C-alpha positions in Angstrom: -10.5 90.5 -8.2 -12.2 87.2 -7.8 -15.4 86.5 -9.7 -17.5 83.4 -10.6 -20.1 83.6 -13.4 -22.0 81.6 -16.1 -19.5 80.7 -18.8 -22.0 80.7 -21.8 -23.2 84.3 -21.3 -19.7 85.5 -20.4 -18.3 83.9 -23.6 -21.1 85.4 -25.7 -20.5 88.9 -24.3 -16.8 88.7 -24.6 -17.1 87.7 -28.2 -19.6 90.5 -28.9 -17.4 93.1 -27.2 -14.1 92.0 -28.7 -15.6 92.1 -32.2 -16.0 95.9 -31.7 -12.3 96.5 -30.9 -10.1 98.1 -33.6 -9.0 95.3 -36.0 -5.5 96.8 -36.0 -5.0 98.7 -32.8 -2.6 101.6 -33.0 -1.8 101.1 -29.3 -1.8 97.9 -27.3 -4.4 99.2 -24.8 -7.0 99.3 -27.6 -6.7 95.5 -27.9 -8.0 95.1 -24.4 -11.4 94.8 -22.7 -12.2 96.6 -19.4 -13.6 94.2 -16.8 -15.2 95.7 -13.7 -16.7 93.6 -10.9 -18.8 94.9 -8.0 -22.2 94.5 -6.3 -23.0 91.0 -7.8 -22.4 92.2 -11.4 -19.7 92.3 -14.0 -19.3 95.0 -16.7 -17.4 94.5 -19.9 -16.3 97.6 -21.7 -14.7 98.0 -25.1 -13.2 101.2 -26.4 -12.2 101.9 -30.0 -11.4 104.8 -32.3 -14.8 104.4 -33.9 -17.0 104.1 -30.7 -17.4 101.9 -27.7 -19.4 99.1 -26.1 -20.5 98.0 -22.7 -22.3 94.9 -21.4 -23.5 93.9 -17.9 -24.1 90.4 -16.6 -24.8 88.9 -13.1 -21.8 87.5 -11.3 -20.8 86.1 -7.9 -18.3 88.8 -6.9 -16.1 87.6 -4.1 -13.5 90.3 -4.5 -14.4 93.4 -6.5 -11.8 94.9 -8.9 -11.1 96.6 -12.2 -8.7 95.0 -14.8 -8.0 95.1 -18.5 -7.6 91.8 -20.4 -6.5 91.0 -24.0 -9.9 91.0 -25.6 -9.8 88.6 -28.5 -7.6 86.1 -26.7 -9.8 86.1 -23.7 -12.9 85.6 -25.8 -11.3 82.6 -27.6 -10.2 81.0 -24.2 -13.6 81.3 -22.6 -15.4 80.1 -25.7 -13.2 77.0 -25.8 -14.3 75.8 -22.3 -17.4 73.5 -21.9 -18.1 74.0 -18.1 -21.2 75.7 -16.8 -19.2 78.2 -14.6 -16.0 80.0 -15.0 -13.9 81.8 -12.4 -11.6 84.8 -12.8 -9.0 85.7 -10.2 -6.1 88.1 -10.4 -2.6 87.2 -9.2 -0.1 90.0 -9.6 0.0 91.1 -13.3 -2.0 88.1 -14.5 -5.6 86.9 -14.4 -6.4 83.2 -14.0 -9.4 82.0 -16.0 -10.5 78.6 -14.5 -13.2 76.2 -15.5 -13.1 73.1 -13.4 -9.6 71.7 -13.5 -8.7 73.7 -16.6 -6.7 76.9 -16.0 -5.5 79.6 -18.3 -3.4 82.7 -17.4 -3.5 85.9 -19.3 -1.2 89.0 -18.8 -3.1 92.1 -17.8 -2.9 95.5 -19.5 -2.6 98.7 -17.5 -6.2 99.6 -16.4 -5.2 103.2 -15.7 -4.4 103.7 -19.4 -7.8 102.4 -20.6 -9.8 105.0 -22.6 -13.2 106.1 -21.2 -16.1 104.1 -22.6 -19.0 106.3 -23.7 -22.2 106.2 -21.7 -25.3 105.0 -23.4 -27.0 108.0 -25.1 -30.7 108.9 -24.6 -32.7 106.7 -26.9 -34.8 108.2 -29.7 -37.0 105.1 -30.2 -37.2 101.4 -30.2 -37.3 98.7 -32.9 -37.7 94.9 -32.7 -34.3 93.2 -32.4 -34.9 90.5 -34.9 -36.2 92.9 -37.5 -33.2 95.2 -37.1 -30.7 92.4 -37.2 -32.2 91.0 -40.4 -32.4 94.5 -42.0 -28.8 95.3 -41.2 -27.7 91.9 -42.6 -29.6 92.6 -45.8 -28.2 96.1 -46.2 -24.7 94.9 -45.5 -24.8 93.0 -48.8 -24.7 96.3 -50.6 -21.6 97.7 -48.8 -18.0 97.7 -49.8 -15.7 97.5 -46.8 -12.6 98.0 -48.9 -13.1 101.6 -49.9 -10.8 104.6 -49.4 -11.4 107.4 -47.0 -12.6 109.5 -50.0 -15.5 107.2 -50.6 -16.1 105.9 -47.1 -19.9 106.2 -47.6 -19.7 103.1 -49.8 -19.0 101.0 -46.6 -21.9 102.5 -44.7 -25.5 101.7 -43.8 -28.0 104.5 -43.6 -30.6 104.5 -40.8 -33.6 106.9 -41.2 -36.5 107.2 -38.8 -39.6 109.0 -40.0 -42.9 108.6 -38.2 -43.4 105.0 -37.2 -41.0 103.5 -39.7 -37.2 102.9 -39.7 -35.6 102.6 -43.1 -32.3 100.7 -43.4 -30.5 101.0 -46.7 -27.0 100.9 -48.2 -25.4 101.4 -51.6 -21.9 100.8 -53.0 -22.8 102.7 -56.2 -23.4 99.6 -58.2 -26.4 98.2 -56.2 -28.8 99.3 -53.4 -30.6 97.4 -50.7 -33.5 98.8 -48.7 -35.6 97.4 -45.9 -38.2 99.2 -43.7 -39.2 98.0 -40.2 -41.6 99.2 -37.5 -40.3 102.1 -35.3 -41.6 103.3 -32.0 -40.5 106.9 -31.3 -39.5 107.7 -27.7 -40.9 111.2 -28.1 -42.1 113.5 -30.9 -39.3 114.4 -33.3 -38.8 115.1 -36.9 -36.9 112.8 -39.3 -33.7 111.4 -37.9 -30.9 109.7 -39.7 -27.3 108.6 -39.5 -24.8 106.8 -41.8 -22.7 104.2 -40.0 -19.9 101.9 -41.1 -21.7 98.7 -42.0 -19.3 96.3 -40.2 -19.6 98.4 -37.0 -23.3 98.3 -37.1 -23.4 94.6 -37.9 -21.1 93.9 -34.9 -23.2 96.1 -32.7 -26.6 94.5 -33.4 -25.3 90.9 -33.2 -26.9 89.1 -30.3 -29.3 91.9 -29.3 -32.8 90.7 -28.3 -36.2 92.1 -27.6 -36.8 95.8 -28.0 -33.7 97.6 -29.2 -33.1 101.2 -28.4 -31.6 103.5 -31.1 -30.1 107.0 -30.6 -29.8 108.8 -33.9 -29.9 112.5 -32.9 -26.4 112.8 -31.3 -22.9 113.0 -32.6 -22.6 109.3 -32.2 -25.2 106.6 -32.8 -26.3 104.4 -29.9 -27.8 100.9 -30.2 -28.5 98.5 -27.3 -30.8 96.3 -25.3 -31.2 95.6 -21.6 -27.8 93.8 -21.4 -25.5 95.6 -23.8 -25.1 98.8 -25.8 -22.7 100.2 -28.4 -21.9 103.7 -29.6 -20.7 104.1 -33.2 -19.3 107.1 -34.9 -21.1 108.6 -37.9 -19.3 108.7 -41.3 -19.4 111.3 -44.0 -21.9 110.9 -46.8 -20.3 113.5 -49.0 -20.2 112.3 -52.6 -22.9 109.8 -52.3 -25.5 109.8 -55.0 -29.1 108.9 -53.9 -29.8 105.6 -55.7 -33.6 105.8 -55.1 -33.8 107.9 -58.3 -33.0 104.7 -60.3 -36.0 102.8 -58.9 -38.5 102.8 -61.8 -42.1 103.7 -61.0 -43.3 100.9 -63.2 -41.8 97.9 -64.9 -41.9 96.7 -68.5 -41.5 93.0 -67.6 -42.0 91.2 -64.2 -41.7 87.6 -63.1 -41.8 85.6 -59.9 -39.0 83.1 -59.4 -38.2 80.6 -56.7 -35.0 81.6 -54.9 -33.4 78.2 -54.3 -33.9 77.1 -57.9 -32.5 80.3 -59.4 -29.5 80.2 -57.1 -28.8 76.6 -58.1 -29.1 77.4 -61.8 -26.8 80.5 -61.5 -24.1 78.5 -59.6 -24.3 75.8 -62.2 -23.9 78.3 -65.1 -20.9 79.8 -63.3 -19.0 76.6 -63.8 -18.4 77.5 -67.4 -18.1 81.3 -66.9 -14.5 81.1 -65.8 -13.0 84.2 -67.4 -12.0 87.3 -65.4 -15.4 89.0 -65.6 -18.1 86.3 -65.8 -21.6 87.2 -66.9 -24.9 85.4 -66.4 -27.7 86.1 -69.0 -31.3 85.8 -67.7 -34.1 85.5 -70.2 -37.7 86.5 -69.3 -40.9 86.3 -71.3 -42.4 82.9 -70.4 -43.0 81.2 -67.1 -39.6 79.5 -67.6 -36.7 81.8 -66.8 -33.6 80.9 -68.9 -30.2 81.1 -67.3 -27.2 81.1 -69.7 -23.5 81.6 -69.5 -20.5 81.0 -71.8 -16.8 80.6 -71.2 -14.9 83.0 -73.5 -11.6 81.1 -73.0 -13.0 77.6 -73.2 -15.9 77.8 -75.6 -18.2 76.0 -73.1 -21.8 77.0 -72.8 -24.4 76.4 -70.1 -28.1 76.7 -70.5 -30.7 76.1 -67.7 -34.3 76.8 -67.0 -36.1 77.7 -63.8 -39.8 77.3 -63.4 -41.2 80.7 -62.5 -44.3 82.8 -63.1 -44.3 85.4 -65.8 -46.4 88.3 -64.6 -46.5 90.8 -67.5 -44.5 92.3 -70.3 -42.6 91.4 -73.4 -39.7 89.0 -73.6 -36.4 90.5 -72.3 -32.9 89.3 -71.7 -30.6 91.0 -69.2 -27.0 90.1 -68.1 -25.5 90.4 -64.6 -22.3 89.7 -62.8 -23.1 86.5 -60.8 -21.7 87.7 -57.4 -24.0 90.7 -56.9 -27.0 88.7 -58.2 -26.3 85.8 -55.8 -25.8 88.3 -52.9 -29.3 89.8 -53.6 -30.9 86.4 -53.6 -29.0 85.1 -50.5 -30.3 87.8 -48.2 -33.9 88.0 -49.5 -35.2 85.9 -46.6 -38.0 84.7 -48.9 -38.7 81.5 -50.8 -39.5 83.4 -53.9 -38.6 86.9 -55.3 -40.3 89.2 -57.8 -38.0 90.6 -60.4 -38.9 93.9 -62.1 -37.2 95.0 -65.4 -37.5 98.0 -67.7 -34.6 97.4 -70.2 -31.5 95.3 -70.7 -29.3 98.2 -69.7 -31.4 99.5 -66.8 -31.2 98.4 -63.2 -33.4 95.4 -62.1 -35.3 95.5 -58.9 -35.4 92.2 -56.9 -37.9 92.2 -54.0 -39.3 89.6 -51.6 -42.6 88.0 -52.6 -45.1 85.7 -51.0 -47.1 85.4 -47.7 -45.3 87.1 -44.9 -42.6 88.6 -47.1 -40.8 91.7 -45.9 -40.6 94.9 -48.0 -36.9 94.1 -48.8 -35.9 95.2 -52.2 -32.5 95.1 -53.9 -31.5 97.2 -56.9 -28.9 95.5 -59.1 -27.0 97.1 -62.0 -26.8 94.9 -65.2 -23.7 94.6 -67.4 -23.3 94.9 -71.1 -22.8 91.7 -73.2 
């Protein structure tokens, strides 16, 4: 094989494909990426136990070929170069990666042992790439990647397509994020849905642009654009409780709060809440929202106020663990949020507010004082 191609796009696609390899491969071949060059194009394939990925980019193919390279190492090497072009050429059991006068040699893996990369499934519809990427990023904030196989649903993101809307949501039992985006069905079909490992879906949508195709009706879920696509296995939702039942139909107290100011106040209060299970107490009832914390082991106390807008309802104080609350604010993608409350021991609903705000909302469980 001998191929010359644009380094920047090659580095981007190598990084995207290698991110979808198994983090701890059970066999050396699963650490590799399949490179195929022919007819002025290069194809990068990735196979894992949870799915697969494939990307195609233009290339000057001087000698066609099919090789398997160490995925993550190759991605790091190509990303470290600064030249416009990069050239790959095989010599024996090695591939030379050259950029100008810089040269790197990598040992090849046996191409004949590489697993088959799944073909792109028939799409069920399309969604805007930016909307999907943002929705997946927001939903990932409510996943727990460190769960056991008995509760694997806590690491998942649910995709549900109904009519012309695609709902992206996730829960780890203690919180729930939901975002709905426009969906264009490819054909008439009933409701479609799939639960996918959050990290796998995050890696799959990274870098996708334009209209994204989604396949939700098969045994595996497909996602891709004109350059790349991934197939991701479904996961079992057995044992998952539907958190939508905890979203109140109406609130006792509501307030609008600027995100940046509230984040700053919470982080400042955390400086004194240094015990094993820190708590932040928020007070509502006036336009000023109070933010308090105390250090049980030091006796230190922090009190701060954030200029907000009290919408309705009686005064109410509610306590949260700071990390989930900060996560909810970090992915809101809005300058201000609306916070709806019913009682100090009931979940709070945080949702984006303001002109152009999405329908993002985040259900957060409080803690007892």
